[in-house]
C-alpha positions as CSV (number, residue, x, y, z in Angstrom):
1,X,-7.6,-52.8,11.7
2,X,-4.3,-54.4,10.6
3,X,-0.7,-52.5,11.4
4,X,1.2,-50.7,8.5
5,X,3.7,-53.6,6.8
6,X,6.4,-51.2,7.1
7,X,10.2,-52.1,7.3
8,X,13.2,-49.9,8.6
9,X,14.4,-49.8,4.5
10,X,10.8,-49.2,3.1
11,X,10.0,-45.9,5.7
12,X,13.1,-44.4,4.9
13,X,12.1,-45.4,1.3
14,X,9.2,-43.1,2.2
15,X,10.7,-40.6,3.9
16,X,12.7,-39.7,1.0
17,X,10.4,-40.4,-1.8
18,X,7.8,-37.4,0.6
19,X,10.2,-35.3,0.9
20,X,11.4,-34.9,-2.7
21,X,7.8,-34.5,-3.6
22,X,7.8,-31.6,-1.2
23,X,10.9,-30.1,-2.6
24,X,9.3,-30.3,-6.6
25,X,6.3,-29.0,-5.2
26,X,7.9,-26.3,-3.6
27,X,9.9,-25.8,-6.6
28,X,6.6,-25.5,-9.1
29,X,4.1,-24.3,-7.0
30,X,5.6,-23.0,-3.9
31,X,1.9,-21.5,-2.7
32,X,0.6,-25.3,-1.4
33,X,3.5,-26.8,-0.5
34,X,5.8,-27.5,2.3
35,X,4.9,-29.1,5.2
36,X,0.9,-31.1,4.5
37,X,2.2,-31.8,1.1
38,X,5.4,-33.9,2.8
39,X,2.2,-35.3,5.5
40,X,0.1,-35.6,2.5
41,X,2.2,-38.5,0.6
42,X,3.2,-39.6,3.5
43,X,0.3,-40.9,4.5
44,X,-1.3,-42.0,1.3
45,X,1.9,-43.8,-0.1
46,X,2.4,-45.7,3.2
47,X,-1.7,-46.5,3.5
48,X,-1.6,-47.2,0.2
49,X,1.7,-49.6,-0.6
50,X,1.7,-51.4,2.9
51,X,-1.8,-51.5,4.7
52,X,-3.8,-54.2,4.5
53,X,-7.1,-52.1,4.8
54,X,-7.2,-50.2,2.7
55,X,-8.9,-50.5,-1.2
56,X,-6.5,-50.1,-3.9
57,X,-8.3,-47.6,-5.7
58,X,-7.4,-44.2,-7.1
59,X,-10.3,-42.5,-5.0
60,X,-9.0,-43.6,-1.7
61,X,-5.4,-42.9,-2.5
62,X,-6.4,-38.6,-3.5
63,X,-9.6,-38.8,-0.6
64,X,-6.2,-40.1,1.7
65,X,-3.8,-37.1,0.3
66,X,-6.4,-34.9,0.2
67,X,-7.5,-35.1,4.0
68,X,-4.6,-35.8,5.1
69,X,-3.2,-32.5,2.6
70,X,-6.0,-30.4,4.4
71,X,-5.5,-31.2,7.9
72,X,-2.0,-30.7,7.4
73,X,-2.4,-27.2,5.8
74,X,-5.3,-26.5,8.7
75,X,-2.6,-27.0,11.4
76,X,0.1,-24.9,9.5
77,X,-2.2,-21.5,9.5
78,X,-3.1,-22.2,13.2
79,X,0.7,-22.6,14.8
80,X,1.2,-19.4,11.8
81,X,-1.3,-17.8,13.4
82,X,-1.2,-18.3,17.1
83,X,2.8,-18.0,17.1
84,X,5.6,-16.8,15.2
85,X,4.0,-16.4,12.0
86,X,1.4,-13.8,13.1
87,X,4.1,-11.1,14.6
88,X,1.9,-7.5,13.4
89,X,-1.2,-10.2,15.6
90,X,-4.4,-10.0,13.3
91,X,-7.5,-11.6,13.4
92,X,-8.1,-14.4,12.2
93,X,-10.0,-13.6,8.6
94,X,-7.2,-10.6,8.8
95,X,-4.1,-13.0,8.3
96,X,-5.9,-15.6,6.3
97,X,-6.2,-12.6,3.9
98,X,-2.9,-11.7,4.3
99,X,-1.7,-15.1,4.0
100,X,-3.3,-16.3,1.9
101,X,-4.2,-13.1,0.1
102,X,-7.7,-12.4,-0.9
103,X,-8.7,-10.6,-4.4
104,X,-9.5,-12.5,-7.7
105,X,-6.1,-13.4,-8.9
106,X,-4.4,-14.4,-5.5
107,X,-7.1,-16.8,-5.2
108,X,-7.1,-18.0,-9.9
109,X,-3.2,-18.3,-8.3
110,X,-3.9,-21.0,-5.7
111,X,-6.2,-23.1,-7.5
112,X,-3.3,-22.7,-10.6
113,X,-1.1,-24.0,-7.5
114,X,-3.8,-26.7,-6.5
115,X,-4.4,-28.2,-9.4
116,X,-0.9,-28.7,-10.9
117,X,0.0,-30.2,-7.5
118,X,-3.0,-33.4,-7.4
119,X,-1.6,-33.7,-10.6
120,X,1.4,-34.6,-9.5
121,X,-0.1,-36.4,-7.1
122,X,-1.3,-38.9,-9.1
123,X,0.9,-39.2,-10.9
124,X,2.4,-41.0,-8.6
125,X,-0.6,-43.4,-7.8
126,X,1.3,-46.3,-10.2
127,X,3.9,-47.0,-7.9
128,X,1.4,-47.9,-4.7
129,X,0.9,-50.8,-6.8
130,X,3.7,-51.8,-8.7
131,X,5.3,-55.1,-7.4
132,X,7.8,-55.7,-10.2
133,X,10.9,-53.2,-9.1
134,X,13.0,-53.0,-12.4
135,X,9.3,-51.5,-13.3
136,X,8.7,-49.4,-10.2
137,X,12.2,-47.9,-10.9
138,X,11.4,-47.7,-14.4
139,X,8.5,-45.9,-14.3
140,X,10.3,-44.0,-11.2
141,X,12.4,-42.4,-13.7
142,X,10.4,-41.5,-16.2
143,X,7.8,-39.6,-14.0
144,X,10.8,-38.3,-12.3
145,X,12.5,-37.4,-16.5
146,X,8.3,-36.0,-17.7
147,X,8.1,-33.5,-14.4
148,X,11.5,-31.8,-15.2
149,X,11.2,-31.3,-18.5
150,X,7.4,-29.9,-17.8
151,X,9.1,-27.5,-15.1
152,X,10.4,-25.1,-16.7
153,X,7.3,-24.0,-19.0
154,X,5.3,-24.5,-16.3
155,X,7.7,-22.0,-14.5
156,X,7.5,-19.8,-16.9
157,X,3.4,-20.1,-17.4
158,X,3.3,-19.5,-13.5
159,X,5.6,-16.0,-14.0
160,X,4.7,-14.3,-16.6
161,X,0.8,-15.1,-17.4
162,X,-0.7,-15.8,-14.3
163,X,-1.5,-12.7,-13.5
164,X,-4.4,-9.9,-13.3
165,X,-3.3,-7.7,-15.7
166,X,-3.3,-10.6,-18.1
167,X,-6.6,-13.0,-17.0
168,X,-7.3,-14.0,-20.8
169,X,-3.7,-16.0,-20.7
170,X,-4.3,-16.9,-17.3
171,X,-7.6,-18.8,-17.9
172,X,-6.2,-20.3,-20.9
173,X,-3.5,-21.7,-18.6
174,X,-5.9,-22.3,-16.0
175,X,-7.3,-24.6,-19.0
176,X,-4.0,-26.1,-19.3
177,X,-3.5,-27.2,-15.8
178,X,-6.5,-28.6,-16.1
179,X,-6.6,-30.3,-18.8
180,X,-3.5,-31.6,-18.1
181,X,-5.0,-33.0,-14.8
182,X,-7.9,-34.7,-16.6
183,X,-5.1,-36.6,-19.2
184,X,-2.7,-37.6,-16.1
185,X,-5.6,-39.4,-14.4
186,X,-7.0,-41.5,-17.3
187,X,-3.4,-42.5,-18.1
188,X,-2.8,-43.0,-14.4
189,X,-6.0,-44.9,-14.3
190,X,-5.3,-47.2,-17.5
191,X,-1.7,-47.9,-16.6
192,X,-2.9,-49.2,-13.3
193,X,-5.7,-51.2,-14.6
194,X,-4.7,-52.6,-18.0
195,X,-0.7,-53.2,-16.9
196,X,0.6,-53.2,-13.1
197,X,-2.7,-55.0,-12.2
198,X,-1.4,-58.8,-12.9
199,X,2.3,-58.2,-14.0
200,X,2.5,-61.8,-14.4
201,X,-0.5,-62.0,-16.9
202,X,-1.1,-65.0,-19.7
203,X,-1.7,-64.5,-23.1
204,X,-4.7,-63.1,-23.7
205,X,-4.2,-60.9,-21.0
206,X,-1.5,-59.2,-22.5
207,X,-3.8,-59.1,-26.2
208,X,-6.9,-57.5,-24.3
209,X,-4.1,-55.0,-23.0
210,X,-3.6,-54.5,-26.5
211,X,-6.3,-53.2,-27.8
212,X,-7.3,-51.5,-24.8
213,X,-4.1,-49.2,-25.4
214,X,-5.1,-48.9,-28.7
215,X,-8.8,-47.9,-28.0
216,X,-6.9,-45.9,-24.7
217,X,-4.9,-44.3,-27.7
218,X,-7.5,-43.1,-30.0
219,X,-9.5,-42.1,-27.4
220,X,-6.8,-39.3,-26.2
221,X,-6.6,-38.3,-30.8
222,X,-10.6,-37.3,-30.1
223,X,-10.9,-35.8,-27.0
224,X,-7.3,-33.4,-27.4
225,X,-8.7,-31.7,-30.7
226,X,-12.4,-31.1,-28.9
227,X,-10.5,-30.2,-25.7
228,X,-9.0,-28.0,-27.8
229,X,-11.9,-26.8,-29.2
230,X,-13.5,-26.1,-26.6
231,X,-11.1,-23.6,-25.1
232,X,-11.0,-21.7,-28.4
233,X,-14.9,-21.6,-27.9
234,X,-14.7,-20.5,-24.8
235,X,-11.5,-18.0,-25.2
236,X,-13.4,-16.6,-28.8
237,X,-16.6,-15.7,-26.2
238,X,-15.8,-14.6,-23.2
239,X,-12.7,-12.3,-25.6
240,X,-14.7,-10.8,-27.8
241,X,-16.3,-7.6,-26.8
242,X,-20.1,-7.8,-25.8
243,X,-22.4,-6.7,-27.4
244,X,-24.3,-4.4,-25.0
245,X,-22.6,-0.8,-23.6
246,X,-20.4,-1.3,-20.8
247,X,-21.5,-0.9,-17.6
248,X,-18.9,1.8,-16.8
249,X,-16.5,3.7,-18.8
250,X,-12.6,3.9,-18.6
251,X,-11.2,7.0,-16.4
252,X,-8.1,6.0,-15.2
253,X,-5.1,4.1,-15.8
254,X,-2.0,3.0,-14.6
255,X,1.3,4.4,-16.5
256,X,3.4,1.7,-15.5
257,X,3.7,-1.7,-14.7
258,X,4.2,-1.8,-10.8
259,X,0.1,-1.4,-10.7
260,X,1.2,-1.6,-6.7
261,X,3.5,1.1,-5.9
262,X,3.5,3.0,-9.1
263,X,1.4,6.2,-10.2
264,X,-2.1,6.2,-12.5
265,X,-4.1,9.1,-14.1
266,X,-7.2,10.2,-13.9
267,X,-8.9,12.9,-15.2
268,X,-5.3,14.1,-17.0
269,X,-3.9,14.8,-12.5
270,X,-1.4,11.9,-11.5
271,X,-2.0,10.3,-8.2
272,X,0.5,8.3,-5.9
273,X,-0.7,5.0,-4.1
274,X,-0.7,5.6,0.2
275,X,-1.3,3.8,2.9
276,X,-4.7,4.6,4.4
277,X,-7.3,1.9,3.8
278,X,-10.6,3.9,2.1
279,X,-13.9,1.6,2.2
280,X,-15.5,4.6,-0.6
281,X,-16.7,1.1,-2.0
282,X,-19.3,0.4,0.4
283,X,-21.3,3.8,0.3
284,X,-20.1,5.9,-2.8
285,X,-21.4,5.1,-6.4
286,X,-18.4,4.3,-9.0
287,X,-16.8,6.8,-11.2
288,X,-15.9,4.2,-14.1
289,X,-13.4,1.7,-14.8
290,X,-9.2,2.2,-13.9
291,X,-7.1,0.0,-15.6
292,X,-3.7,-1.4,-15.6
293,X,-0.8,-0.4,-18.0
294,X,-2.3,-2.6,-21.9
295,X,-4.6,-4.3,-20.3
296,X,-7.8,-4.8,-22.4
297,X,-10.7,-3.6,-20.7
298,X,-13.3,-4.4,-23.6
299,X,-13.7,-7.8,-23.1
300,X,-17.2,-9.6,-21.6
301,X,-14.2,-11.8,-19.2
302,X,-12.8,-8.4,-18.3
303,X,-15.8,-7.1,-17.4
304,X,-17.3,-10.6,-15.4
305,X,-14.0,-10.9,-13.9
306,X,-11.0,-8.8,-13.5
307,X,-12.6,-5.3,-13.7
308,X,-11.7,-2.8,-11.0
309,X,-13.9,0.5,-10.4
310,X,-12.8,4.1,-8.8
311,X,-14.6,6.0,-6.1
312,X,-13.5,9.5,-4.9
313,X,-14.4,11.5,-2.2
314,X,-13.6,14.9,-2.9
315,X,-12.6,17.4,0.0
316,X,-10.8,20.3,-1.6
317,X,-6.9,19.4,-2.2
318,X,-7.1,16.5,-1.1
319,X,-9.0,13.7,-3.3
320,X,-8.8,10.6,-2.3
321,X,-8.8,8.1,-4.9
322,X,-9.6,4.0,-4.2
323,X,-9.6,1.4,-6.2
324,X,-11.7,-1.8,-5.5
325,X,-13.3,-4.6,-7.3
326,X,-10.3,-7.9,-8.4
327,X,-7.6,-5.8,-6.7
328,X,-7.7,-2.7,-3.8
329,X,-5.7,0.2,-3.3
330,X,-5.7,3.5,-2.4
331,X,-4.5,6.6,-3.9
332,X,-3.9,10.6,-3.5
333,X,-2.4,13.4,-6.2
334,X,0.4,13.8,-6.7
335,X,0.9,17.5,-6.4
336,X,-0.7,17.6,-2.3
337,X,1.8,14.5,-1.7
338,X,4.8,17.1,-3.1
339,X,4.1,19.6,-0.7
340,X,4.2,18.4,2.0
341,X,7.3,16.3,2.3
342,X,6.1,13.7,4.1
343,X,9.2,11.3,3.3
344,X,11.4,13.5,6.0
345,X,9.9,11.8,8.5
346,X,11.1,8.2,6.8
347,X,14.0,7.3,8.5
348,X,14.1,3.6,5.6
349,X,14.0,4.0,2.3
350,X,13.5,2.0,-1.0
351,X,13.5,1.2,-4.5
352,X,11.6,-1.3,-6.2
353,X,11.8,-2.9,-9.0
354,X,8.8,-2.2,-11.7
355,X,8.8,-6.2,-11.6
356,X,9.0,-6.5,-7.8
357,X,5.5,-8.5,-7.4
358,X,6.0,-11.5,-10.3
359,X,10.5,-11.8,-8.6
360,X,8.2,-11.9,-4.7
361,X,5.9,-14.9,-6.2
362,X,9.3,-17.9,-6.2
363,X,10.8,-15.9,-2.6
364,X,9.7,-16.8,0.5
365,X,10.0,-13.0,1.5
366,X,9.4,-9.8,-0.9
367,X,12.5,-9.0,-2.8
368,X,13.0,-6.6,-5.8
369,X,13.9,-3.8,-4.2
370,X,17.3,-2.5,-2.9
371,X,17.7,-0.3,-0.1
372,X,19.1,3.5,-0.5
373,X,20.7,6.0,2.0
374,X,19.7,8.9,3.4
375,X,21.9,11.7,1.5
376,X,20.8,10.1,-1.5
377,X,17.1,10.9,-1.5
378,X,18.3,13.8,-0.5
379,X,20.1,14.9,-2.5
380,X,17.7,14.3,-5.0
381,X,14.7,16.5,-3.1
382,X,17.1,19.6,-2.9
383,X,18.0,19.4,-7.0
384,X,14.8,18.1,-8.2
385,X,12.4,20.1,-5.5
386,X,8.2,18.0,-5.8
387,X,8.8,17.1,-9.2
388,X,6.0,17.3,-11.9
389,X,5.2,13.4,-13.5
390,X,4.5,14.1,-17.5
391,X,2.5,10.9,-18.9
392,X,3.5,11.3,-21.7
393,X,7.2,10.1,-20.7
394,X,5.6,7.0,-19.8
395,X,4.3,5.3,-22.8
396,X,8.4,5.1,-23.4
397,X,11.1,4.1,-21.0
398,X,13.5,1.0,-20.3
399,X,13.3,0.6,-16.4
400,X,10.9,2.2,-13.7
401,X,11.3,2.2,-10.0
402,X,9.9,3.6,-7.5
403,X,11.5,5.0,-4.4
404,X,9.2,4.8,-0.8
405,X,9.8,5.6,2.8
406,X,9.2,3.5,5.9
407,X,9.6,4.5,9.5
408,X,11.4,1.1,10.1
409,X,12.6,-1.3,7.5
410,X,10.0,-3.9,9.7
411,X,7.3,-1.6,8.5
412,X,8.6,-1.9,4.5
413,X,8.5,-5.6,4.7
414,X,6.2,-6.8,6.7
415,X,3.2,-4.2,5.3
416,X,0.2,-6.5,3.3
417,X,1.0,-3.5,0.3
418,X,4.8,-2.5,0.7
419,X,3.3,0.9,0.0
420,X,5.1,3.5,2.0
421,X,5.4,7.2,2.2
422,X,5.8,8.3,-1.6
423,X,9.7,10.0,-2.6
424,X,9.9,9.7,-6.1
425,X,10.4,7.8,-9.2
426,X,13.2,6.9,-11.2
427,X,13.1,6.1,-15.2
428,X,15.7,4.5,-17.4
429,X,16.0,5.2,-21.3
430,X,19.0,5.0,-23.4
431,X,21.6,4.2,-20.3
432,X,20.1,7.4,-19.0
433,X,17.7,8.1,-15.4
434,X,15.5,10.3,-15.3
435,X,13.5,11.5,-11.2
436,X,10.3,11.2,-12.6
437,X,10.3,13.2,-15.9
438,X,12.9,12.9,-18.6
439,X,13.1,17.0,-18.1
440,X,15.2,16.0,-15.0
441,X,18.0,14.2,-15.7
442,X,20.1,12.6,-12.7
443,X,24.3,13.2,-13.6
444,X,27.4,13.7,-11.8
445,X,27.8,12.1,-8.5
446,X,24.0,11.2,-8.5
447,X,24.4,9.1,-11.0
448,X,27.2,7.6,-9.3
449,X,25.2,6.9,-6.2
450,X,22.1,5.7,-7.9
451,X,24.1,3.1,-10.3
452,X,25.8,2.0,-6.8
453,X,22.3,2.0,-5.1
454,X,21.5,-0.3,-8.6
455,X,25.1,-2.1,-8.3
456,X,26.9,-1.3,-11.6
457,X,29.0,1.5,-12.3
């Protein structure tokens, strides 16, 4: 095996390229970026561009990248698990679920990210075979311009649509990502084979290339409509109601867009999330579907891939409910929790934005919360006491916030679910704020304290 033909200038260029690609992947799809991408581009590009022992084809290039990226991901996981990343000393399986997720929506998110990452890497393949500096610079400029322009819609898609509340949109976006990868593979293959394979081709070859170019355009004109029609047909089938009766009926629903910390309603009673991990799904019988706010639960797709079932264990007033399926959560009746006043045992209080989950998606650490003073919490509780939530109030509001209590900030931030001890919730409507219900308007000094917490005047 011959050594790589790398000069110090080439080494610098390879590192710059690898670092730039890593940063772009981090910005576009941070879930699969970082060190593995840097290592993958560094090795695959170097071997294909400067090595004399690798076959100059895309299969070899992608094989080297995927293998290096996978090894880098495994090494990174082991490093985090064995040392600085595993603060809670979880087992391998638990830590894997905490790091990469375990629900169907999280798995979809990672698959979406991997497809986009591979599309970016595929677009770099021509750089391994182009010899002319002019054409090389032109391709780098064009590729950079393309990925800069497409960054905006992709970020919007990933932030707004790739989540479990609108799975039909997530499916469409997944189809878009796969279509983008297929088209990128097709275009890059044709470019390398008929444009960059011989930069000094004679007239016959140039004529042949023009013919191939015309055939390629015709193929794209035919393929794209066929793919679009196929997506529409599949979407129509899965999003349409099933002809067969549903196995379960809807029995409960979340009343805010915060399906992790917000309240839900079952049998006309309000329940709130709790920290206890329940396992009724393995032993009990489901009561029916629990759906997110404004979620369509009548389609075939929901039944197959996006459904959540509700389980119950009733012991007097201590009624515990568990959501299991696409996501998981545990609940207890709000009236029972309010009477317990268990928030008094907490020393840290956080006010969570309704959209904190989507806001945390592009952040290294969880975000979307503001810390509250204990005096503010005590003031609200002394004024309003045990609050009764009216689900009808949640049909029309401008903003929603959940207040959770924790033993320490470490418990709040490092928790997998970030569920703490329920304190209360705040509704905003027409520039007025209410504590749990439109009957409890926050005014006076409490309103000033609240605006200070929210960053207003």
